[in-house]
N, CA, C, O and the ligand as a Tripos MOL2 file, in Angstrom:
@<TRIPOS>MOLECULE
protein
  289   287    73     0     0
PROTEIN
NO_CHARGES

@<TRIPOS>ATOM
      1 N          59.5810   -3.5380   18.2000 N.3       1 MET1
      2 CA         58.2800   -4.1360   17.8720 C.3       1 MET1
      3 C          57.2860   -3.8380   18.9900 C.2       1 MET1
      4 O          57.5290   -4.1680   20.1510 O.2       1 MET1
      5 N          56.1950   -3.2280   18.6430 N.am      2 ILE2
      6 CA         55.1910   -2.8700   19.6490 C.3       2 ILE2
      7 C          54.0130   -3.8380   19.5190 C.2       2 ILE2
      8 O          53.1410   -3.6800   18.6650 O.2       2 ILE2
      9 N          54.0180   -4.8440   20.3940 N.am      3 VAL3
     10 CA         53.0210   -5.9070   20.2750 C.3       3 VAL3
     11 C          51.6600   -5.4330   20.7660 C.2       3 VAL3
     12 O          50.6270   -5.8400   20.2340 O.2       3 VAL3
     13 N          51.6590   -4.5740   21.7800 N.am      4 SER4
     14 CA         50.4050   -4.2120   22.4320 C.3       4 SER4
     15 C          49.4690   -3.4500   21.4990 C.2       4 SER4
     16 O          48.2710   -3.3600   21.7670 O.2       4 SER4
     17 N          49.9930   -2.9090   20.4240 N.am      5 CYS5
     18 CA         49.1480   -2.1650   19.5040 C.3       5 CYS5
     19 C          48.4670   -3.0790   18.4850 C.2       5 CYS5
     20 O          47.5060   -2.6830   17.8250 O.2       5 CYS5
     21 N          48.9750   -4.2990   18.3690 N.am      6 ALA6
     22 CA         48.3900   -5.2130   17.3910 C.3       6 ALA6
     23 C          47.0230   -5.6770   17.8710 C.2       6 ALA6
     24 O          46.8850   -6.1720   18.9890 O.2       6 ALA6
     25 N          46.0400   -5.5190   17.0420 N.am      7 THR7
     26 CA         44.6980   -5.9600   17.3820 C.3       7 THR7
     27 C          44.3620   -7.1660   16.5250 C.2       7 THR7
     28 O          44.2870   -7.0850   15.2990 O.2       7 THR7
     29 N          44.1610   -8.2860   17.2040 N.am      8 GLN8
     30 CA         43.9030   -9.5210   16.4800 C.3       8 GLN8
     31 C          42.6120  -10.1430   16.9670 C.2       8 GLN8
     32 O          42.3260  -10.1440   18.1650 O.2       8 GLN8
     33 N          41.8450  -10.6660   16.0520 N.am      9 CYS9
     34 CA         40.6000  -11.3270   16.4040 C.3       9 CYS9
     35 C          40.9120  -12.6700   17.0600 C.2       9 CYS9
     36 O          41.6850  -13.4680   16.5280 O.2       9 CYS9
     37 N          40.3030  -12.9100   18.2220 N.am     10 ALA10
     38 CA         40.5800  -14.1480   18.9450 C.3      10 ALA10
     39 C          39.8660  -15.3330   18.3170 C.2      10 ALA10
     40 O          40.1550  -16.4800   18.6610 O.2      10 ALA10
     41 N          38.9480  -15.0790   17.4110 N.am     11 TYR11
     42 CA         38.2030  -16.1870   16.7850 C.3      11 TYR11
     43 C          38.8740  -16.6490   15.4980 C.2      11 TYR11
     44 O          39.1730  -17.8330   15.3390 O.2      11 TYR11
     45 N          39.1100  -15.7150   14.5790 N.am     12 CYS12
     46 CA         39.6670  -16.1160   13.2830 C.3      12 CYS12
     47 C          41.1630  -15.8260   13.1870 C.2      12 CYS12
     48 O          41.8120  -16.1960   12.2080 O.2      12 CYS12
     49 N          41.7030  -15.1650   14.2020 N.am     13 HIS13
     50 CA         43.1370  -14.8770   14.2820 C.3      13 HIS13
     51 C          43.6210  -13.9760   13.1410 C.2      13 HIS13
     52 O          44.8130  -13.9430   12.8340 O.2      13 HIS13
     53 N          42.7090  -13.2630   12.5280 N.am     14 SER14
     54 CA         43.0970  -12.2770   11.5340 C.3      14 SER14
     55 C          43.2000  -10.9230   12.2130 C.2      14 SER14
     56 O          42.5010  -10.6670   13.1940 O.2      14 SER14
     57 N          44.0450  -10.0720   11.7160 N.am     15 PRO15
     58 CA         44.1350   -8.7400   12.3070 C.3      15 PRO15
     59 C          42.8490   -7.9540   12.0920 C.2      15 PRO15
     60 O          42.1870   -8.0820   11.0620 O.2      15 PRO15
     61 N          42.5150   -7.1470   13.0750 N.am     16 ILE16
     62 CA         41.3670   -6.2580   12.9480 C.3      16 ILE16
     63 C          41.9170   -4.9010   12.5360 C.2      16 ILE16
     64 O          42.5950   -4.2370   13.3200 O.2      16 ILE16
     65 N          41.6310   -4.4990   11.3340 N.am     17 VAL17
     66 CA         42.1990   -3.2560   10.8150 C.3      17 VAL17
     67 C          41.3280   -2.0800   11.2360 C.2      17 VAL17
     68 O          40.1460   -2.2370   11.5390 O.2      17 VAL17
     69 N          41.9310   -0.9180   11.2480 N.am     18 SER18
     70 CA         41.1810    0.2670   11.6500 C.3      18 SER18
     71 C          40.0480    0.5040   10.6660 C.2      18 SER18
     72 O          40.2150    0.3530    9.4560 O.2      18 SER18
     73 N          38.8890    0.8780   11.2040 N.am     19 GLY19
     74 CA         37.7120    1.0420   10.3710 C.3      19 GLY19
     75 C          36.7430   -0.1100   10.5220 C.2      19 GLY19
     76 O          35.5440    0.0420   10.2910 O.2      19 GLY19
     77 N          37.2780   -1.2950   10.9210 N.am     20 GLN20
     78 CA         36.4000   -2.4250   11.1830 C.3      20 GLN20
     79 C          35.8610   -2.3190   12.5960 C.2      20 GLN20
     80 O          36.5580   -1.8850   13.5130 O.2      20 GLN20
     81 N          34.5980   -2.7250   12.7590 N.am     21 ARG21
     82 CA         34.0300   -2.7340   14.1010 C.3      21 ARG21
     83 C          34.4530   -4.0130   14.8060 C.2      21 ARG21
     84 O          34.5680   -5.0740   14.1930 O.2      21 ARG21
     85 N          34.6800   -3.8890   16.1070 N.am     22 TRP22
     86 CA         35.0740   -5.0650   16.8760 C.3      22 TRP22
     87 C          34.4750   -4.9940   18.2730 C.2      22 TRP22
     88 O          34.0560   -3.9360   18.7450 O.2      22 TRP22
     89 N          34.4480   -6.1500   18.9160 N.am     23 VAL23
     90 CA         33.8720   -6.2830   20.2490 C.3      23 VAL23
     91 C          34.9650   -6.7380   21.1930 C.2      23 VAL23
     92 O          35.8110   -7.5590   20.8380 O.2      23 VAL23
     93 N          34.9390   -6.1990   22.3910 N.am     24 ARG24
     94 CA         35.9350   -6.5700   23.3970 C.3      24 ARG24
     95 C          35.2750   -7.4370   24.4600 C.2      24 ARG24
     96 O          34.2010   -7.1090   24.9650 O.2      24 ARG24
     97 N          35.9200   -8.5330   24.7920 N.am     25 GLU25
     98 CA         35.4150   -9.4140   25.8390 C.3      25 GLU25
     99 C          36.4750   -9.5560   26.9100 C.2      25 GLU25
    100 O          37.6130   -9.9360   26.6330 O.2      25 GLU25
    101 N          36.0910   -9.2470   28.1340 N.am     26 LYS26
    102 CA         37.0420   -9.3520   29.2380 C.3      26 LYS26
    103 C          37.2630  -10.8180   29.5840 C.2      26 LYS26
    104 O          36.3150  -11.6010   29.6510 O.2      26 LYS26
    105 N          38.5060  -11.1750   29.8000 N.am     27 ILE27
    106 CA         38.8420  -12.5490   30.1560 C.3      27 ILE27
    107 C          38.9540  -12.6310   31.6610 C.2      27 ILE27
    108 O          39.7710  -11.9500   32.2810 O.2      27 ILE27
    109 N          38.1230  -13.4710   32.2340 N.am     28 TYR28
    110 CA         38.1620  -13.6360   33.6760 C.3      28 TYR28
    111 C          39.1660  -14.7260   34.0340 C.2      28 TYR28
    112 O          38.9320  -15.9150   33.8160 O.2      28 TYR28
    113 N          40.2630  -14.2940   34.5760 N.am     29 ASP29
    114 CA         41.3150  -15.2340   34.9450 C.3      29 ASP29
    115 C          41.5720  -15.1060   36.4350 C.2      29 ASP29
    116 O          42.1460  -14.1110   36.8760 O.2      29 ASP29
    117 N          41.1570  -16.0950   37.2220 N.am     30 PRO30
    118 CA         41.3410  -15.9960   38.6780 C.3      30 PRO30
    119 C          42.8120  -15.9090   39.0640 C.2      30 PRO30
    120 O          43.1430  -15.4470   40.1550 O.2      30 PRO30
    121 N          43.6860  -16.3490   38.1810 N.am     31 GLY31
    122 CA         45.1140  -16.3030   38.4730 C.3      31 GLY31
    123 C          45.6980  -14.9080   38.3620 C.2      31 GLY31
    124 O          46.8180  -14.6630   38.8110 O.2      31 GLY31
    125 N          44.9390  -13.9850   37.7620 N.am     32 LEU32
    126 CA         45.4670  -12.6280   37.5710 C.3      32 LEU32
    127 C          45.6160  -11.9040   38.9060 C.2      32 LEU32
    128 O          46.6150  -11.2250   39.1470 O.2      32 LEU32
    129 N          44.6010  -12.0560   39.7810 N.am     33 ASN33
    130 CA         44.6820  -11.5240   41.1350 C.3      33 ASN33
    131 C          45.0230  -10.0370   41.1980 C.2      33 ASN33
    132 O          46.0230   -9.6420   41.7970 O.2      33 ASN33
    133 N          44.1870   -9.2310   40.5800 N.am     34 GLY34
    134 CA         44.3780   -7.7940   40.7010 C.3      34 GLY34
    135 C          45.2490   -7.1740   39.6370 C.2      34 GLY34
    136 O          45.3280   -5.9500   39.5380 O.2      34 GLY34
    137 N          45.9100   -8.0020   38.8340 N.am     35 ARG35
    138 CA         46.7070   -7.4250   37.7550 C.3      35 ARG35
    139 C          45.8060   -6.9680   36.6150 C.2      35 ARG35
    140 O          44.6050   -7.2370   36.6340 O.2      35 ARG35
    141 N          46.3520   -6.3030   35.6540 N.am     36 ASP36
    142 CA         45.5510   -5.7940   34.5480 C.3      36 ASP36
    143 C          44.8070   -6.9250   33.8510 C.2      36 ASP36
    144 O          45.4030   -7.9490   33.5170 O.2      36 ASP36
    145 N          43.5170   -6.7460   33.6320 N.am     37 PRO37
    146 CA         42.7540   -7.7920   32.9450 C.3      37 PRO37
    147 C          43.1270   -7.8600   31.4680 C.2      37 PRO37
    148 O          43.5560   -6.8790   30.8600 O.2      37 PRO37
    149 N          42.9480   -9.0410   30.9250 N.am     38 ASN38
    150 CA         43.1720   -9.2200   29.4990 C.3      38 ASN38
    151 C          41.8370   -9.1590   28.7620 C.2      38 ASN38
    152 O          40.7710   -9.3530   29.3450 O.2      38 ASN38
    153 N          41.9300   -8.8880   27.4910 N.am     39 TYR39
    154 CA         40.7220   -8.8130   26.6810 C.3      39 TYR39
    155 C          40.9080   -9.6130   25.4070 C.2      39 TYR39
    156 O          41.9890   -9.6370   24.8190 O.2      39 TYR39
    157 N          39.8410  -10.2650   24.9960 N.am     40 HIS40
    158 CA         39.7820  -10.8460   23.6620 C.3      40 HIS40
    159 C          39.0340   -9.8710   22.7670 C.2      40 HIS40
    160 O          38.1060   -9.1930   23.2070 O.2      40 HIS40
    161 N          39.4400   -9.8110   21.5240 N.am     41 ARG41
    162 CA         38.7420   -8.9490   20.5820 C.3      41 ARG41
    163 C          38.2080   -9.7920   19.4270 C.2      41 ARG41
    164 O          38.8490  -10.7460   18.9860 O.2      41 ARG41
    165 N          37.0360   -9.4250   18.9550 N.am     42 TYR42
    166 CA         36.3960  -10.1820   17.8780 C.3      42 TYR42
    167 C          35.8500   -9.2090   16.8480 C.2      42 TYR42
    168 O          35.4240   -8.1020   17.1790 O.2      42 TYR42
    169 N          35.8720   -9.6420   15.5870 N.am     43 HIS43
    170 CA         35.2100   -8.8560   14.5520 C.3      43 HIS43
    171 C          33.7230   -8.7600   14.8820 C.2      43 HIS43
    172 O          33.0940   -9.7720   15.1920 O.2      43 HIS43
    173 N          33.1620   -7.5720   14.8210 N.am     44 ALA44
    174 CA         31.7570   -7.3710   15.1600 C.3      44 ALA44
    175 C          30.8550   -7.4230   13.9440 C.2      44 ALA44
    176 O          29.6320   -7.4870   14.0690 O.2      44 ALA44
    177 N          31.4520   -7.3980   12.7840 N.am     45 GLU45
    178 CA         30.6510   -7.4560   11.5610 C.3      45 GLU45
    179 C          31.0550   -8.6720   10.7420 C.2      45 GLU45
    180 O          32.2420   -8.9820   10.6340 O.2      45 GLU45
    181 N          30.0750   -9.3650   10.1630 N.am     46 PRO46
    182 CA         30.4030  -10.5640    9.3820 C.3      46 PRO46
    183 C          31.2020  -10.2280    8.1320 C.2      46 PRO46
    184 O          31.0480   -9.1560    7.5460 O.2      46 PRO46
    185 N          32.0550  -11.1600    7.7360 N.am     47 PHE47
    186 CA         32.7750  -10.9970    6.4840 C.3      47 PHE47
    187 C          31.8020  -11.1480    5.3220 C.2      47 PHE47
    188 O          30.7040  -11.6820    5.4790 O.2      47 PHE47
    189 N          32.2100  -10.6810    4.1830 N.am     48 THR48
    190 CA         31.3750  -10.8020    3.0000 C.3      48 THR48
    191 C          31.0530  -12.2680    2.7350 C.2      48 THR48
    192 O          31.9450  -13.1160    2.7070 O.2      48 THR48
    193 N          29.7720  -12.5550    2.5420 N.am     49 GLY49
    194 CA         29.3650  -13.9270    2.2460 C.3      49 GLY49
    195 C          29.1200  -14.7700    3.4790 C.2      49 GLY49
    196 O          28.7380  -15.9340    3.3610 O.2      49 GLY49
    197 N          29.3320  -14.2050    4.6710 N.am     50 GLN50
    198 CA         29.0810  -14.9670    5.8980 C.3      50 GLN50
    199 C          27.9130  -14.3400    6.6340 C.2      50 GLN50
    200 O          27.7050  -13.1270    6.5890 O.2      50 GLN50
    201 N          27.1530  -15.1930    7.3140 N.am     51 GLU51
    202 CA         25.9410  -14.6940    7.9440 C.3      51 GLU51
    203 C          26.1620  -14.2460    9.3850 C.2      51 GLU51
    204 O          25.3410  -13.5210    9.9460 O.2      51 GLU51
    205 N          27.2610  -14.6740    9.9790 N.am     52 ALA52
    206 CA         27.5040  -14.3040   11.3720 C.3      52 ALA52
    207 C          28.9240  -13.7690   11.5190 C.2      52 ALA52
    208 O          29.8520  -14.2250   10.8510 O.2      52 ALA52
    209 N          29.0660  -12.8080   12.3940 N.am     53 SER53
    210 CA         30.3950  -12.2580   12.6630 C.3      53 SER53
    211 C          31.1640  -13.1900   13.5960 C.2      53 SER53
    212 O          30.5920  -14.1080   14.1840 O.2      53 SER53
    213 N          32.4340  -12.9490   13.7200 N.am     54 CYS54
    214 CA         33.2600  -13.7500   14.6230 C.3      54 CYS54
    215 C          32.7060  -13.6850   16.0420 C.2      54 CYS54
    216 O          32.7110  -14.6850   16.7610 O.2      54 CYS54
    217 N          32.2370  -12.5250   16.4380 N.am     55 TRP55
    218 CA         31.6860  -12.3440   17.7800 C.3      55 TRP55
    219 C          30.4470  -13.1960   17.9680 C.2      55 TRP55
    220 O          30.2770  -13.8430   19.0020 O.2      55 TRP55
    221 N          29.5690  -13.1940   16.9510 N.am     56 GLU56
    222 CA         28.3370  -13.9810   17.0450 C.3      56 GLU56
    223 C          28.6560  -15.4760   17.0470 C.2      56 GLU56
    224 O          28.0390  -16.2450   17.7830 O.2      56 GLU56
    225 N          29.6120  -15.8810   16.2290 N.am     57 LYS57
    226 CA         29.9990  -17.2970   16.2050 C.3      57 LYS57
    227 C          30.5810  -17.7120   17.5480 C.2      57 LYS57
    228 O          30.3050  -18.7990   18.0570 O.2      57 LYS57
    229 N          31.3870  -16.8310   18.1060 N.am     58 HIS58
    230 CA         31.9830  -17.1180   19.4150 C.3      58 HIS58
    231 C          30.8890  -17.3080   20.4590 C.2      58 HIS58
    232 O          30.9520  -18.2280   21.2750 O.2      58 HIS58
    233 N          29.8800  -16.4270   20.4270 N.am     59 GLN59
    234 CA         28.7970  -16.5370   21.4040 C.3      59 GLN59
    235 C          27.9960  -17.8120   21.1940 C.2      59 GLN59
    236 O          27.5670  -18.4460   22.1580 O.2      59 GLN59
    237 N          27.7930  -18.1920   19.9280 N.am     60 MET60
    238 CA         27.0820  -19.4370   19.6300 C.3      60 MET60
    239 C          27.8450  -20.6240   20.2000 C.2      60 MET60
    240 O          27.2460  -21.5430   20.7590 O.2      60 MET60
    241 N          29.1580  -20.6040   20.0600 N.am     61 GLU61
    242 CA         29.9670  -21.7030   20.5940 C.3      61 GLU61
    243 C          29.8450  -21.7670   22.1130 C.2      61 GLU61
    244 O          29.7950  -22.8500   22.6970 O.2      61 GLU61
    245 N          29.7980  -20.6010   22.7430 N.am     62 MET62
    246 CA         29.6380  -20.5690   24.1900 C.3      62 MET62
    247 C          28.2920  -21.1760   24.5790 C.2      62 MET62
    248 O          28.1980  -21.9210   25.5540 O.2      62 MET62
    249 N          27.2460  -20.8500   23.8050 N.am     63 GLU63
    250 CA         25.9150  -21.3880   24.0760 C.3      63 GLU63
    251 C          25.9180  -22.9060   23.9370 C.2      63 GLU63
    252 O          25.3530  -23.6110   24.7740 O.2      63 GLU63
    253 N          26.5450  -23.4030   22.8940 N.am     64 ILE64
    254 CA         26.6110  -24.8420   22.6510 C.3      64 ILE64
    255 C          27.3290  -25.5250   23.8210 C.2      64 ILE64
    256 O          26.9040  -26.5790   24.2940 O.2      64 ILE64
    257 N          28.4100  -24.9130   24.2730 N.am     65 GLY65
    258 CA         29.1550  -25.4730   25.3830 C.3      65 GLY65
    259 C          28.3150  -25.5510   26.6330 C.2      65 GLY65
    260 O          28.3770  -26.5290   27.3770 O.2      65 GLY65
    261 N          27.5220  -24.5080   26.8630 N.am     66 ARG66
    262 CA         26.6730  -24.4640   28.0420 C.3      66 ARG66
    263 C          25.5870  -25.5510   27.9520 C.2      66 ARG66
    264 O          25.3020  -26.2510   28.9240 O.2      66 ARG66
    265 N          24.9920  -25.6710   26.7560 N.am     67 THR67
    266 CA         23.9340  -26.6650   26.5630 C.3      67 THR67
    267 C          24.4630  -28.0630   26.8130 C.2      67 THR67
    268 O          23.8090  -28.8780   27.4650 O.2      67 THR67
    269 N          25.6510  -28.3360   26.2910 N.am     68 ASN68
    270 CA         26.2510  -29.6590   26.4820 C.3      68 ASN68
    271 C          26.5230  -29.9210   27.9580 C.2      68 ASN68
    272 O          26.3600  -31.0430   28.4380 O.2      68 ASN68
    273 N          26.9360  -28.8820   28.6720 N.am     69 ALA69
    274 CA         27.2470  -29.0430   30.0740 C.3      69 ALA69
    275 C          25.9740  -29.4240   30.8410 C.2      69 ALA69
    276 O          26.0050  -30.2700   31.7340 O.2      69 ALA69
    277 N          24.8570  -28.7820   30.4770 N.am     70 TYR70
    278 CA         23.6010  -29.0940   31.1500 C.3      70 TYR70
    279 C          23.1530  -30.5190   30.8360 C.2      70 TYR70
    280 O          22.6180  -31.2170   31.6960 O.2      70 TYR70
    281 N          23.3800  -30.9410   29.5900 N.am     71 ALA71
    282 CA         22.9160  -32.2560   29.1630 C.3      71 ALA71
    283 C          23.7280  -33.3660   29.8190 C.2      71 ALA71
    284 O          23.2280  -34.4790   29.9860 O.2      71 ALA71
    285 N          24.9460  -33.0860   30.1860 N.am     72 ALA72
    286 CA         25.8300  -34.1380   30.6890 C.3      72 ALA72
    287 C          25.4430  -34.5770   32.1100 C.2      72 ALA72
    288 O          26.0870  -35.4570   32.6820 O.2      72 ALA72
    289 ZN         37.5360  -12.4440   13.2480 Zn       73 ZN73
@<TRIPOS>BOND
     1     1     2 1
     2     2     3 1
     3     3     4 2
     4     3     5 am
     5     5     6 1
     6     6     7 1
     7     7     8 2
     8     7     9 am
     9     9    10 1
    10    10    11 1
    11    11    12 2
    12    11    13 am
    13    13    14 1
    14    14    15 1
    15    15    16 2
    16    15    17 am
    17    17    18 1
    18    18    19 1
    19    19    20 2
    20    19    21 am
    21    21    22 1
    22    22    23 1
    23    23    24 2
    24    23    25 am
    25    25    26 1
    26    26    27 1
    27    27    28 2
    28    27    29 am
    29    29    30 1
    30    30    31 1
    31    31    32 2
    32    31    33 am
    33    33    34 1
    34    34    35 1
    35    35    36 2
    36    35    37 am
    37    37    38 1
    38    38    39 1
    39    39    40 2
    40    39    41 am
    41    41    42 1
    42    42    43 1
    43    43    44 2
    44    43    45 am
    45    45    46 1
    46    46    47 1
    47    47    48 2
    48    47    49 am
    49    49    50 1
    50    50    51 1
    51    51    52 2
    52    51    53 am
    53    53    54 1
    54    54    55 1
    55    55    56 2
    56    55    57 am
    57    57    58 1
    58    58    59 1
    59    59    60 2
    60    59    61 am
    61    61    62 1
    62    62    63 1
    63    63    64 2
    64    63    65 am
    65    65    66 1
    66    66    67 1
    67    67    68 2
    68    67    69 am
    69    69    70 1
    70    70    71 1
    71    71    72 2
    72    71    73 am
    73    73    74 1
    74    74    75 1
    75    75    76 2
    76    75    77 am
    77    77    78 1
    78    78    79 1
    79    79    80 2
    80    79    81 am
    81    81    82 1
    82    82    83 1
    83    83    84 2
    84    83    85 am
    85    85    86 1
    86    86    87 1
    87    87    88 2
    88    87    89 am
    89    89    90 1
    90    90    91 1
    91    91    92 2
    92    91    93 am
    93    93    94 1
    94    94    95 1
    95    95    96 2
    96    95    97 am
    97    97    98 1
    98    98    99 1
    99    99   100 2
   100    99   101 am
   101   101   102 1
   102   102   103 1
   103   103   104 2
   104   103   105 am
   105   105   106 1
   106   106   107 1
   107   107   108 2
   108   107   109 am
   109   109   110 1
   110   110   111 1
   111   111   112 2
   112   111   113 am
   113   113   114 1
   114   114   115 1
   115   115   116 2
   116   115   117 am
   117   117   118 1
   118   118   119 1
   119   119   120 2
   120   119   121 am
   121   121   122 1
   122   122   123 1
   123   123   124 2
   124   123   125 am
   125   125   126 1
   126   126   127 1
   127   127   128 2
   128   127   129 am
   129   129   130 1
   130   130   131 1
   131   131   132 2
   132   131   133 am
   133   133   134 1
   134   134   135 1
   135   135   136 2
   136   135   137 am
   137   137   138 1
   138   138   139 1
   139   139   140 2
   140   139   141 am
   141   141   142 1
   142   142   143 1
   143   143   144 2
   144   143   145 am
   145   145   146 1
   146   146   147 1
   147   147   148 2
   148   147   149 am
   149   149   150 1
   150   150   151 1
   151   151   152 2
   152   151   153 am
   153   153   154 1
   154   154   155 1
   155   155   156 2
   156   155   157 am
   157   157   158 1
   158   158   159 1
   159   159   160 2
   160   159   161 am
   161   161   162 1
   162   162   163 1
   163   163   164 2
   164   163   165 am
   165   165   166 1
   166   166   167 1
   167   167   168 2
   168   167   169 am
   169   169   170 1
   170   170   171 1
   171   171   172 2
   172   171   173 am
   173   173   174 1
   174   174   175 1
   175   175   176 2
   176   175   177 am
   177   177   178 1
   178   178   179 1
   179   179   180 2
   180   179   181 am
   181   181   182 1
   182   182   183 1
   183   183   184 2
   184   183   185 am
   185   185   186 1
   186   186   187 1
   187   187   188 2
   188   187   189 am
   189   189   190 1
   190   190   191 1
   191   191   192 2
   192   191   193 am
   193   193   194 1
   194   194   195 1
   195   195   196 2
   196   195   197 am
   197   197   198 1
   198   198   199 1
   199   199   200 2
   200   199   201 am
   201   201   202 1
   202   202   203 1
   203   203   204 2
   204   203   205 am
   205   205   206 1
   206   206   207 1
   207   207   208 2
   208   207   209 am
   209   209   210 1
   210   210   211 1
   211   211   212 2
   212   211   213 am
   213   213   214 1
   214   214   215 1
   215   215   216 2
   216   215   217 am
   217   217   218 1
   218   218   219 1
   219   219   220 2
   220   219   221 am
   221   221   222 1
   222   222   223 1
   223   223   224 2
   224   223   225 am
   225   225   226 1
   226   226   227 1
   227   227   228 2
   228   227   229 am
   229   229   230 1
   230   230   231 1
   231   231   232 2
   232   231   233 am
   233   233   234 1
   234   234   235 1
   235   235   236 2
   236   235   237 am
   237   237   238 1
   238   238   239 1
   239   239   240 2
   240   239   241 am
   241   241   242 1
   242   242   243 1
   243   243   244 2
   244   243   245 am
   245   245   246 1
   246   246   247 1
   247   247   248 2
   248   247   249 am
   249   249   250 1
   250   250   251 1
   251   251   252 2
   252   251   253 am
   253   253   254 1
   254   254   255 1
   255   255   256 2
   256   255   257 am
   257   257   258 1
   258   258   259 1
   259   259   260 2
   260   259   261 am
   261   261   262 1
   262   262   263 1
   263   263   264 2
   264   263   265 am
   265   265   266 1
   266   266   267 1
   267   267   268 2
   268   267   269 am
   269   269   270 1
   270   270   271 1
   271   271   272 2
   272   271   273 am
   273   273   274 1
   274   274   275 1
   275   275   276 2
   276   275   277 am
   277   277   278 1
   278   278   279 1
   279   279   280 2
   280   279   281 am
   281   281   282 1
   282   282   283 1
   283   283   284 2
   284   283   285 am
   285   285   286 1
   286   286   287 1
   287   287   288 2
@<TRIPOS>SUBSTRUCTURE
     1 MET1         2 RESIDUE 1 A MET
     2 ILE2         6 RESIDUE 1 A ILE
     3 VAL3        10 RESIDUE 1 A VAL
     4 SER4        14 RESIDUE 1 A SER
     5 CYS5        18 RESIDUE 1 A CYS
     6 ALA6        22 RESIDUE 1 A ALA
     7 THR7        26 RESIDUE 1 A THR
     8 GLN8        30 RESIDUE 1 A GLN
     9 CYS9        34 RESIDUE 1 A CYS
    10 ALA10       38 RESIDUE 1 A ALA
    11 TYR11       42 RESIDUE 1 A TYR
    12 CYS12       46 RESIDUE 1 A CYS
    13 HIS13       50 RESIDUE 1 A HIS
    14 SER14       54 RESIDUE 1 A SER
    15 PRO15       58 RESIDUE 1 A PRO
    16 ILE16       62 RESIDUE 1 A ILE
    17 VAL17       66 RESIDUE 1 A VAL
    18 SER18       70 RESIDUE 1 A SER
    19 GLY19       74 RESIDUE 1 A GLY
    20 GLN20       78 RESIDUE 1 A GLN
    21 ARG21       82 RESIDUE 1 A ARG
    22 TRP22       86 RESIDUE 1 A TRP
    23 VAL23       90 RESIDUE 1 A VAL
    24 ARG24       94 RESIDUE 1 A ARG
    25 GLU25       98 RESIDUE 1 A GLU
    26 LYS26      102 RESIDUE 1 A LYS
    27 ILE27      106 RESIDUE 1 A ILE
    28 TYR28      110 RESIDUE 1 A TYR
    29 ASP29      114 RESIDUE 1 A ASP
    30 PRO30      118 RESIDUE 1 A PRO
    31 GLY31      122 RESIDUE 1 A GLY
    32 LEU32      126 RESIDUE 1 A LEU
    33 ASN33      130 RESIDUE 1 A ASN
    34 GLY34      134 RESIDUE 1 A GLY
    35 ARG35      138 RESIDUE 1 A ARG
    36 ASP36      142 RESIDUE 1 A ASP
    37 PRO37      146 RESIDUE 1 A PRO
    38 ASN38      150 RESIDUE 1 A ASN
    39 TYR39      154 RESIDUE 1 A TYR
    40 HIS40      158 RESIDUE 1 A HIS
    41 ARG41      162 RESIDUE 1 A ARG
    42 TYR42      166 RESIDUE 1 A TYR
    43 HIS43      170 RESIDUE 1 A HIS
    44 ALA44      174 RESIDUE 1 A ALA
    45 GLU45      178 RESIDUE 1 A GLU
    46 PRO46      182 RESIDUE 1 A PRO
    47 PHE47      186 RESIDUE 1 A PHE
    48 THR48      190 RESIDUE 1 A THR
    49 GLY49      194 RESIDUE 1 A GLY
    50 GLN50      198 RESIDUE 1 A GLN
    51 GLU51      202 RESIDUE 1 A GLU
    52 ALA52      206 RESIDUE 1 A ALA
    53 SER53      210 RESIDUE 1 A SER
    54 CYS54      214 RESIDUE 1 A CYS
    55 TRP55      218 RESIDUE 1 A TRP
    56 GLU56      222 RESIDUE 1 A GLU
    57 LYS57      226 RESIDUE 1 A LYS
    58 HIS58      230 RESIDUE 1 A HIS
    59 GLN59      234 RESIDUE 1 A GLN
    60 MET60      238 RESIDUE 1 A MET
    61 GLU61      242 RESIDUE 1 A GLU
    62 MET62      246 RESIDUE 1 A MET
    63 GLU63      250 RESIDUE 1 A GLU
    64 ILE64      254 RESIDUE 1 A ILE
    65 GLY65      258 RESIDUE 1 A GLY
    66 ARG66      262 RESIDUE 1 A ARG
    67 THR67      266 RESIDUE 1 A THR
    68 ASN68      270 RESIDUE 1 A ASN
    69 ALA69      274 RESIDUE 1 A ALA
    70 TYR70      278 RESIDUE 1 A TYR
    71 ALA71      282 RESIDUE 1 A ALA
    72 ALA72      286 RESIDUE 1 A ALA
    73 ZN73       289 GROUP 0 **** ****
């Protein structure tokens, strides 16, 4: 079983099949300390009937988190 070849969306946890566009986000983990960085992958295009892609939704959630942090 070759796990490293599996590409899965970190937002919806569905596989990203070849031909679909996707976005890579580097995960900053201070515990890694020089080891290979990890990446999250997200669908870059919205599914049929949805207005935002997984990547855009993920970014919106990050924005909401930041706003809440400022408000607190
Ligand atoms: Zn997705």
